[in-house]
N, C-alpha and C positions, 0 to 999 in steps of 0.2 A: 054683672056690671062692669063695665069697661074703665080703666083707669085713664086720667087725662094724660095726653102726650104733650110733653113741654116742648114749646117752640120759642126760641129766642133766649132771653136771659132768664136764669133760674131765680125764682122769687123766693127769698128766705126770710123766715121770722124768727127773731131773736128772743129767748126767754131766759132771764137770769135776774136774780133779785139784786145784784151788785150793779150800781150804775156804771161804774168805771169799766167793768168787764163787758157790759153791753156796748159801751161807747167804743171800746177797742175792737170789738167783734164787728160793730157797724162800720167802722173805718176800713177794716180788713175787708169785709165782703164788698163794700161799696167801691173799693179799689179794683176789684176784679171786673173786666169788661164784660163778662158773660153772666154777672149776677147783680141782683138788687135787692135791698132791705125793704120789706113791705110793712113791717111793724116791729115794735119792741114791747116786751111785757116784763113786769117785775114780779109776777107770781103766776102759779099755775092756772088759776081760774081766768086771769086776763089773757094768758096764753091760748087757753081753749077758745075764749070768745073771739079773740083777734083771728085765730085759725079759721073758725067758722065764717068770719066776716071777710077775710082777705083770700082764703084758700091758697096758701103758699105751696111751693113745690117741696120745701124742706123747712122743718122747725128745727132750731138748734136749741135744745132743751137741757136746762140744767136740772139735776135731781132735787137738791135741796132748796126749796122755795116755800114761801108762806102761803096761807090760805089753801091752796092746793098743791101738792108736791108734784114734782115732774113725772113721777111714775103714774100718778092717777090721771094726770092731764094727758099723758101719753096713751093710757088705757082708753079714755074717753074719745079721743081723737081716732084711734084704731078701730073703736067700735062704731063710730058715726058712719052710716051708710052714705051720707052726703059728702064725705071727705075721702073717698077711695083713693085718691092720687097723691094725698099728703103723706110725706115720709118723715119720721122723727129720727134725729141724730143726737144721742144722749151725751152730755158732757159730764165728766165725773172726775174723782180724784183716786188715787191708788187705794184709799181706805175704803172706797164705796163698793166693795166686790159684791156683797149680798143685794145692794140696791141695783147694781148693773144687771144682775141675773133677773131681778124682779122687772126691770125696764125692758129687757128683751122679751120676757114673757107677756109684758103688756102690749107689745106691739112695736117696739123701737126697731129700726132698721139697722142700727149698729151704735158703737160707742167709741169715743175718744176720750183721753185724759186731758185735762185743762191746759197742761203745759206743752201740748202739741205744737210743733213749729208752724208758723202761718201757712207755708205752702203746703203742708200735709193736712191742715184744716180745710183749706179751699178745695184740695183734691178730694177729701172725704165728702164735702158738700156735693161735689160734682158726681161722685159714685152713688151717693143716697139718692140724689136727684134723678139719676138714670134708672132707678128702681132696682139697684143691686144691693146685695147685704154687704155691710162693712164689718167684717169679721175676719181676724186673722187666727186660723185654727189652733196654733199652738198656744198663744196667750189667752184665747178665749177658753180652751180645754183647761188650762191651769187655774183660770178664775173660777170656772164652774165646779172644778174639782175641790178647790178650797172651801167653796160654799157648801158643797154637799158632804164635807166632813164635819159641818157644824151639827150639833145634835138636833136643833129644830129645823134643819134645812129641808127635810124630806118627811111626809107624812105617809104611812102606810095606807094604801087604798086610795090614794090621789086619783082625781078623774083622768089625769094623763095616763096612769098605770092601766086603767080600765079600758081606755080607748085604744092604746097600743096593743093590748091583749086581743083585740078585735081585728087586728090588721092581718092580712094574709102573710105567709112566710115570706114572700117576695118583697112585700111592703116593708116587713120589719128589717129585712136585709138592706134595702135601700135606705131606710131611715138611719139604720147603724152607720152606714157609709156616709150620709149626710152629716151625722153627729160627729163623725171622725174628721170632717173638713173636705172631703172630696167634692169635686165639681161634677156636673152631669156627665161631662165627657169621661171623666175618670171612672165614675160609677158604672157607666156603659161599658167601658174597657174591661173592667173587673168582672162584671157580670155577662159579658157577651152579649150586650145590647147596644142598640144605636144611641147617641146622644139625645135624640128626639124621644125615643122610648123611655129613656131614664128620666128625662124632663117630664114626661107624662106621668110617670110613676110619682115623681116628687110632688107634682100639682095634685094628683089624686090623694096623696097622704095628707097634704095641706088641707084640702077640703074635708076629708074624714076627721081629722084632728081638730079642726076649726082653727087652724093656724093661719095667721096672717102672712107671714113670710118665713124665710129660711132660718133666720136666727131663733125663731120659736121652736123649729123643728130640732135645732141643735140642742137647746135647753131640755126639750122633751125627751130626746134620745139618752141624755144623761140621767134626768131624773126618773125615767122609766127603768134604768138599768141596762138598756141595750149597749150603751157605751160606758165602760167602767173606767174611772179616773186612774190615770197611770198608763192607759193603753198608748202604744206608739202611735204617733200622728204623722201624716204626710206634711211636707213642708210646702203646701199649696195654698192659694187664696181661693175663697169661695167666689 
């Protein structure tokens, strides 16, 4: 199933239970010549319904919302075969580490903290809208590491671990490098592969693990133990 190719302005849906926050984001997004706001939702259920009705390019999703929280709304959007081109950018606070990991697993394309500067927020929307993952390997690794230290963070015999065990040795190697934040080109260089071959491996791993995108592979790499919290990480962007 092919994803929609965005032409013209990015269509953005705003989901946050605070009216003032939504208004501020609406003014900011509306001020960008390459973006437009196509809807606003005050809860996750409304966000899901508006997403299905308007099919935006990007949903700016708060995690803590009534009726249906941002994680479950993201999961429903990611699982909907009618919404293959919709990307979710999660907004969070520094205290929401565990929820951020859950949102990435649910299908979010990336995350930002709510006090991000306006220019950075617009840049993030453009990145997500272009179909790229918005993760900075260092901060993401530290975030996942903190969550994995929590007693209930990982369950023995999780489906992810079983699936990873079924990957080939080469696929596990590639997944490990994805988890450490390397780009396809960097993976190819380390393994003696062309960037296209590395990309093919990553795509095949996504299919085998049922992952929507690269952020989900990063989380799986940590939760399966392929990447150990505390490993040195390259200072590159995915």
